[in-house]
C-alpha positions as CSV (number, residue, x, y, z in Angstrom):
1,M,173.8,79.3,7.6
2,M,175.4,79.3,4.2
3,I,178.8,81.1,3.9
4,M,179.1,82.9,0.6
5,P,182.0,81.7,-1.6
6,R,184.9,84.1,-1.9
7,T,187.1,83.0,-4.7
8,V,186.3,81.8,-8.3
9,Q,187.3,78.3,-7.2
10,D,184.9,78.5,-4.3
11,I,182.1,79.4,-6.6
12,L,182.8,76.7,-9.0
13,D,183.1,74.1,-6.2
14,H,179.8,75.4,-4.7
15,A,178.2,75.1,-8.2
16,D,179.5,71.7,-8.6
17,E,178.2,70.7,-5.3
18,L,174.7,72.1,-6.2
19,A,174.8,70.3,-9.6
20,K,175.4,67.0,-7.9
21,R,172.7,67.5,-5.4
22,F,170.4,68.1,-8.3
23,E,171.5,65.3,-10.5
24,D,171.3,62.9,-7.4
25,Y,168.0,63.9,-6.2
26,E,165.3,61.3,-6.2
27,P,161.8,62.5,-4.9
28,S,160.3,60.3,-2.1
29,R,156.7,59.1,-2.5
30,A,155.6,61.9,-0.2
31,E,157.1,64.4,-2.6
32,E,155.5,63.0,-5.7
33,R,152.6,64.9,-7.3
34,D,149.9,63.6,-9.7
35,P,150.0,65.7,-12.8
36,Q,146.3,65.0,-13.6
37,V,145.5,67.2,-10.6
38,F,147.3,70.1,-12.2
39,T,145.5,69.5,-15.6
40,E,142.1,69.3,-14.0
41,L,142.7,72.5,-12.0
42,R,144.0,74.3,-15.0
43,Q,141.0,73.2,-17.2
44,A,138.6,74.3,-14.4
45,I,140.2,77.6,-14.2
46,L,140.0,78.3,-17.9
47,A,136.4,77.1,-17.9
48,R,135.7,79.5,-15.1
49,A,137.3,82.3,-17.1
50,D,135.0,81.4,-20.0
51,A,131.9,81.4,-17.9
52,E,132.8,84.8,-16.4
53,R,133.3,86.2,-19.9
54,S,129.9,84.8,-20.9
55,I,128.3,86.3,-17.9
56,K,129.7,89.8,-18.7
57,E,128.5,89.6,-22.2
58,A,125.0,88.4,-21.1
59,V,124.8,91.0,-18.5
60,S,125.7,93.7,-21.0
61,R,123.1,92.4,-23.5
62,G,120.4,92.3,-20.6
63,R,121.2,95.9,-19.6
64,K,121.0,97.1,-23.3
65,D,117.6,95.2,-23.5
66,G,116.4,97.2,-20.4
67,Y,116.7,94.5,-17.7
68,S,117.1,96.0,-14.2
69,W,120.1,95.5,-12.0
70,S,117.8,94.0,-9.5
71,F,116.6,91.2,-12.0
72,I,120.1,90.5,-13.2
73,G,121.2,90.3,-9.6
74,S,118.5,87.8,-8.8
75,L,119.7,85.5,-11.7
76,I,123.2,85.8,-10.7
77,G,122.4,85.1,-7.0
78,T,123.3,88.5,-5.6
79,S,121.7,91.9,-5.1
80,G,121.2,94.2,-7.8
81,E,123.8,96.6,-6.3
82,A,126.4,93.9,-6.1
83,A,125.7,92.9,-9.7
84,R,126.0,96.6,-10.8
85,Q,129.3,97.0,-8.9
86,R,130.8,93.7,-10.5
87,Y,129.5,93.9,-14.0
88,G,128.4,97.6,-14.6
89,H,130.0,100.2,-16.5
90,K,129.8,104.0,-15.9
91,Q,127.3,104.4,-18.7
92,D,125.0,101.8,-17.0
93,A,125.0,103.4,-13.5
């Protein structure tokens, strides 16, 4: 359990101790992370967001052209009701 510093000097000493721990820190092999994984995951998340935006736009166009929720749901891989709940707007209900 850490005891909170009480005087200004205690606070400064504690800050110095933390700074030294930070400066002296060397990660072990087990703590190292491959930055490529972060990059790939971030790119995949951005691609997923773009794909979701494209799906929403296509569903909207499909509904304007008269396609049923059942048909749209079958293309998405879900029921028409699930597609309507996810992509529908009040005017499409």
